[in-house]
Structures are given as structure tokens and as C-alpha cells.
N, C-alpha and C positions, 0 to 999 in steps of 0.2 A: 835783744835777739829773737830774730823773725818768728822764731821757729814753737817757743810761746806762747807765740801773740794766732798761730792757728787752731778759729773755734773745729769744733767734733763736724758740726756739718761743712767745714773743707777738707774737710778730707775726705770725706765721701767723694769729691768731683777732680779729686787732684791726683796727678801724674803719679803709680806705681814706680821704685825702682825698685826690682828687682836681686839685688847684689853679687849673684850668683856671675851676673854680666862683667862687675867692677868685679878687678885683682885685689886678690884679698890682699893687708897692709898686717905681712911679717920681715919688712924691712924698714928702709927708713920709709915716714912721710914726704909728700910731694909736691909744693903750689897746687900740682893740676888732682893730686887724687883724693876725691873729699874725703869725708866720714862720714858715713849713710846711716841713720839708722833706721831709713824706712825700707817694711819688706812687704812681699806678695805671701810670700811664706812665714805665717802665723800659729798656724796648725801645724802640732806632728805628722801628726796620719798623711798629713800630704808630702810626707818625706818620702814615702812608699818608694809615692810610683820614679822613684831615681834610684839606680844603682854609685858606689865607687864616692866620688870624686865628688860630684855631681849633689848622691844622696846628705855629706859631707856638705856642700852649701846650703842649703840647705837645712838639714839641721843648724848652722852657727847662719842662717835668719833667723831662726825661730827663735829659736835662744837666747840673738838681740831681741828679738818685736817681742817678743818677753819681757824678761832677766830675767828669763828662770836658768841654773849653771848645771841639774841636772839633764837638762836637754845636750848640754858642752861633755857630756860621759859616756852615751851611749856613740859619740864617737871613735874607731878606733885606728883610723891613722895621727899617729901622734903630732903631726906639725898638724894639720885639724884639729884637733881636739883644745891642741893649744897656745891655737886662734882664735877660737868657740871666746875664751875667757878672756885669755887678750880684749878681744874688738868688747865681749861685756865689759871690765873693771870698765876701757877708756869709753866709751859710751853716758859706760852710771857712773865716771869717772874715783870709782873704789881702786884707788890704790894695792890692796890689800892682795886684793884678787893677786895681781901678778906677780906677789912674792907668796904665791901658794901655787902656783903654775906646774900642772902635772904632769909626767913626762924631763925627759930631760934633751930640747931640742936646743940645741943652741943660741947664745943672747935670746933668748923668747923671752924671760923675765925682761933684760935694760930693754930691750923694744915696746915689751907692754911700761912697764913705766913711765918709755922716752914719748910712745902716744901719749896714754893718758895726760902727762902731764901737756904735751904742745892743746892737746885737746880742752883743756882745761887754763892753756896760759895760766900755769904755773910756774917758771922761770928758773927759781930756787929746787924745783925737786930734780931738775936736770943734774943738779951735784949726787944725787943717787945712783945717777947709769954711773955701770964701773964700767963696759964695752966701749973707749972711745968715742970709735963710729958713731953710733949713735947716739954719746952723747953726743958728740959736736951738732947734730941731724937736730937734738933738743932744742941747742942753746938757737939752732938759724933756722927752723921754724917757732919760736916768741917772741912777738912779736917790742 
């Protein structure tokens, strides 16, 4: 895995990708929607300059960059909050987060499990996805 071989000094010269420019994955992942783990926002104070959905996206970026679920709690929009938790689950391979998503966002748990399984390439986990469309996408996106 290339990302595991990047040296810290290489990151200083790397191009930073701002995930606010990339649609948030709460539905089926596609081959053209890569999982992004690099973010320009790493400090929660940077989010104060934004409002509404942009502020939520900033908080999601900080949460992903730091792995801090507490940052997700700041988000008031239920869909954005659920997406924050789901992105951390996927990026850090932690399925237990999917089973404890806040709010009642339709099929969020199933998409969380599917996206995490795809990220980890664990086909057997797709069997735990109840929502059929998410289950199908899970199986389709694992080699």
C-alpha cells in the first residue's frame, strides 16, 4: 500500500486534497469516488470561518484527519453527523462505529458497513448489510 510507505517529509511537499471539494459518500461508492484520508482542515478552530454545510464538511474533515469522534458530535445536521461517523468508521476500519450511529438516517448503518467492508476489502462482511442495494454495491466493489 503506497500510503503506508509515505515518509513524513514527503507529506510536507504533497498536494493536499480538500474533501469539501469531493461529494460525501453516504450512498453507494463508485470506482470514480475514491476514499480520501488527506484533508487541509486539521484543527477545529479552522471551521469557525464557515457556516452551514461548509462548516459541517470542515468538521468532518477534522474528525477524519484526527480520528476524533467527538468532533462529529459538534455537527447538528443529522445526515452530516452520520456521515462524519461513517467516514471515520471506513477510514479506520472500525465496524462498531457503524452499529452506533447517532440519529435515524435511513440506511446509514448499512452504507457505513458496506463502505467500511469495501475499504477493507472484506467481502464476508457484506452479508451483514441488510439494505439490498447497499449489499449489492458492497459485493460489486470488492475484488
